[in-house]
N, C-alpha and C positions, 0 to 999 in steps of 0.2 A: 779657354779658361772658362767666358760666357759663351755660350752657344746662341742663346736669341734671350730677349726680355718680352713679355707679354704684360701689356699693363694698360692703363689710361691716359692719354695724351694732356698733360697739365699746362705746357707752353711751347708755342711752335716761333723760333727766331729765324733769320736768314740762313743761319746754316747748320741748326742744331733742333732739337726736340728734347723736353722732359718729360718722361713719361713716369706715371707712378705704379711701383710694382712694391704691394706689401708696405705702404704707407713709407716708402722711401723713393725720393727723387732723383732717377738716373738722368744726366746729362747725354746726349748720344748727337752726335755729329752726323748726319745725313745729306744725301745728294739734294740740290734741289729739286730735281724731277720728282724725288719720292715726297719730301717736305709738301709741295704744292697740292698733294693727295689727301691732305691729314686735316682732320677737325678737331676740338679741343672736347676735351670728354670721350673722345672715338676710343674705342678699345681696338689697342693693335699689337701684333707681333713682330717684333725686330731682330733680324740676324745679325747677330754684332761679332766685333774683332776689337779687342783690346791692344792699344800700341801703347808700349812702355819704353820710354828713354831714362835717362838718369833724373832728369829732373820734371819729367811730365809724363802723366797717363790718361791717356784718354780714348773712349768708345766712339766706335765707328759702328754705323749701323744702316741696315738695307730691307726694304721690304720682300726681297725675295732672296735665295740662296745664291742661283747665278751672278747676281750683282756683287754680292759676296765674295765669291768666289773670283770673282774677275778682277776684283778691288785686288785681293790677295795677290795675284798674278802681276799686277799691275806695280805694287810697291816693291816687287822682288827686282826690277828694274833699277839699275842704279841712277840716280840722280832725282827718281820717281819718288817722294816722299807720300805719305797719306792724305793731305790737304790736295797735292796736283793729283792724286788718283781720283778723290773724290770729286773733283772739278770736272774730270774727264767723263767720269760715268754721269756728273749732273746733266752733262752736256750731250754726250752720245749715248745711244741704248748699247747692251750688251751685245747684243746680237749683229748690231752695225758694227761695231768695234772688232768682232770677231772677223768679219768680211774685210773690214778694211785692213788689219792685220794680216790676215792671208793673202788677199792680194794686192800687199803694200803699196795702198791708198795713202800715200805720204798727206795728201790734201785734206782727206776725211778727217786725220789727226790734228793738223795745223789748225783748223776750223776752232780748235777748243782755245780759250784766252790761256796764254802762257806757256803755250806747246810750239816752239818753234821747230824747223825743218831737221837742225839734228836732234833733237829731243824725240820729234816722231819717229826717224829713222831708228833711233836706238831702241826704242819701245817695241817696233816692227822687226828688228833683229833679234832683239832678246826673246820675243814671244811668239813669234811666227810658228816654230817648230811645234812648241806646245799646244798654241791654238789649233794649228791643222791636225793634230794628233789627237786631240779630244774630239774636234767636230767631224772629222772622217768616219767616225762608226756612226753618228747620228744621221749624217747625210746620207750614207750609203744604205743606211735603214728605209729613209725616206724614198729613196731612189728605187730600191727594192719593192716597197709598197705599191709604187705605182704601177709596176708591171707592166710598163706601157713601151713602145717601140718607137713612139712619137719622141720619147725624152731621149731615147739614143741616137733618133735622125737630129733632134735639134742639138744636141751636144757637138755632134759631126760638124755641123753647120757653123756653129758657134766658134769651134776651134779652127774652122777655115777662115774667119773672120777675124783670127788671130790672138782669141782668149786661150788661156792655158786651160786643161783639165780639171785642173784642182781649184780654178777661179769659178768655173762654171758649176761645178759641183757645190760651191760652197753659197751660192746664190740660188739654185734650182732647191737645195736641201731647205731654204726658208719659204718657198712658192707652194700654193696650191694648185696642181696641174694636171690633176689624175686625168680628167675629161678633156683638156686641150689638145687643139691640133700642133702639129710642127711648128707652123706660124705663130701661132698664140704663144706657144712656150718660148719662141725665140724673142718675141717681144715683150714678153715680160721679163726676161732675163737682162735684155739689153735696158729696159726702162731702170729696173732695179741698179744694175752697173752705173749708168748716168746718173743717179742721185747722189751718188758719192762725188 
């Protein structure tokens, strides 16, 4: 219903912001990570989702479309409501979430307050296929753009170390490795994987 709001920041609270759009103040729930970047009187564009229940209507907003789209995915998981989804996005950026889900990294999701092992596994189970399908095209484009035999050699070596082809592609897709040697690519991928 509301794709985005563009206006001036009037108030900033712990979990929400009030922005003025044409003399109307809209209260929008946002991730802490986004709220920390805002200032009073700042002009801002917020991508929004209107959550409607019988007894409640709330706006949830994000500074970028990627976070909004991931929020929408999270709330499709049974047991994950908007507040929980907002909490997840507040603590872990969407790119890291994609990698955590694609690589079935339960610990990365458990690091979010309120997410236990069962919920983490549920999120992975219900979203893994969606995340992999969407990310594969992006990753393939990035890998093709490198046109680098070193990437292929590094991927082969990493598979020998026990990582799956999908896991490696997920991580390589977010790294700048165009001019790197095989060894450097392997080091970068391992460092990224160990961050989770």
